[in-house]
N, C-alpha and C positions, 0 to 999 in steps of 0.2 A: 908590413901589415897588408898591403895590397897583394903582394905575392902569396901570402898565407891565405887570403880570401880567395884568390884565383885557384890555388891548389885545393882548397876546401870545396869550392864549387865543382871542380873537375872530379874530385873524389865522390861527391854526391851524385854527379851525372853518371859516373861509372856504376855506382851502386844501383841507381835507378835502371840503367840498361840491363844489368845483371838480373834484377828482380823481374824485369819484363821477359827475360829469356828463361827463367827458372821457376818451376813450381815451388812455392814456399814450403809445402809440406813434404813432398817426396824428394825434392832436389833434382828431379828429372827436368827435361825441357817442358816449358809451359805449352799449353794448347796452341796459342798464337805462334809461338816460335817453331814448334814442331810442324805446324801446317806450312809455315813459310819455308822450312827446310824441305818438306815434301813437294811443294810447288817447284822449287829449284831442282830437286833431284828428278822429279818426273820430267820436267822440260829437258834436262840433260840426257836422261835415259832415252827419251823418245827421239831426240836429235841425233844421238850417237848409235842407237840400236842396241844399247845395253839393256839387260834385264833389270827390273826393279820390282820388289815385292813389298807389300804392306800387310801388317798384322794388326787386327783390332783384338784387344784382350779385355775381358771383364771378370772381375772377382765374383765368384759364385756366391749367392745368398748373402751378399754384403749387408743388405737391409736387416737381416736377422741379427748379424753381429752388432750393428748399431742399436737395434731395439733391445737385445738381450744384455749387452755389456756397456752400452753408452758410446757416444761419439768420440770421446778421448781414446778409448781402446780401439775404436774403428780407425782413428788416425794413426795409432801406433801400428796397426795391422797393415795399413796402406804403406807406411814407411818401410816395414819389413818386406812386404811383397815387392816393392820397388827395388830394394837391394838384391833380393833373390833373382828378380828378372834381369837386372844388370849383370849378375854373376853368370847367367846363362847366355847372355848376348855376346857377340864378338865386339872387339874394340871399335870396329868401323860402323857398327849398327847405331841407329839413333832411336832413343827411347824417350817417350814423353807421356805426360798425363793428359788424357783427352778430356776428362771431366769426371767428377765423382770417383767411382771405382773402375773407370775405363782407362785403358792405356793404348797407345799406338806405338808400333815399331816400324821403322823403315829399314829395309834390307836392300842396300844399293848393290848393283851388279850381282843379283841373286835371283835364281829361277823359282818358280812356284814350288817345285819339288824340294829344293834346298831350304827354302823359307819354311816349308811345312816341317821339315826335320828340325830346324832351329826352334820353331815354335813349340814342338814337342819337347825339346830339351828344356826350354824355359818352363813349360807346364810342369814337367817332372821336378824341376828345381823348387818350384813354389810348393808343390804337394809333398815333397820328400819328408819333411819334418813338421810337426805342429809348431805354430807360432806361440811362443810363451811370453806373456806380459804379466809379471807378478804371479799371482796365484792362478791366472787364467791360461789355459792351454787349449788352443783352437787349431783344428785341422782346416786349412784354407786351400781352395783350389781355384783354378782359372779355366775359363772357356776362351778359345782363341779361334779367330777366323782369318784366313789368308787369301789374298788376291794378288795377281801379277799384272803389272801395267801392260796395256794393249795400245796399239796405234790408235790415235784419236782420243785417248783417255784424258779426262780432266781429274783434278784432285777429287772432286765430288763423285764422279763415276767410279773411280778406283776405291774410294772409301765406302761407297754404297755396296760394292761387291764384297769387300772385306767384312762389312757389317752384316750382310746377309749370311756370309759363311759363319760369322760369330753366332748368329741366331740359330743356324743349323747345328752348331756345337751345343748350344743350350738345349735345343730340342732333342738332341741325341743323348741327353742325360747329364750334360755338363762335365767339367774336368776332362775335356778332350779338345782336339784340334780338328777343324774342318776347313777344306779349301773351297774356293769358289766353284770348282768342278763337282763338288759334292752337295751343292745346294739343290734341294728338291722343292717340293711344295712346302712353303714355310707357314708355320703357325707361331705367332709371336708369343714369347713367354709372358706370364702375368707380370704386371708392374712390380718392381722391387725384387725380381728374381735375378 
């Protein structure tokens, strides 16, 4: 009985650790876990001189999907998009849900140019076919922003540049990839876009 109780507690502890690492909806890394991975990856990249790139991705016009079709359909769309993003990523890449309809990708040992090409591949995978959920058939797209780690970077500074590139993609008409080198005068998109 004592052994069974200990085994049960261990099992519950592992389930709790897994739930802290994994986003319950998409089954991608949770925000907290992907940020922890980024902290470690950035420290290792800066110490070793290896390249590291980060991509911020946002599902275009997601508020409209929720408003027009409901949050349950929105959830199914997020799950499908997560699977499509995974299919476009390499096995060594880390993909997490950053929040809402935002995702983060960590490309270790990857230059800005290569990360941009990978982001384009992921964008194309998401946009390739409409997402079908019952009678609903929706074309969904992603906007993506790419930044490469620099000497002296923090997680915050790297994510800020990737986020600025993401907003540049949104301002360029959405459904595209922009790098931090393509960020010009930014105008923030309207809330919910």
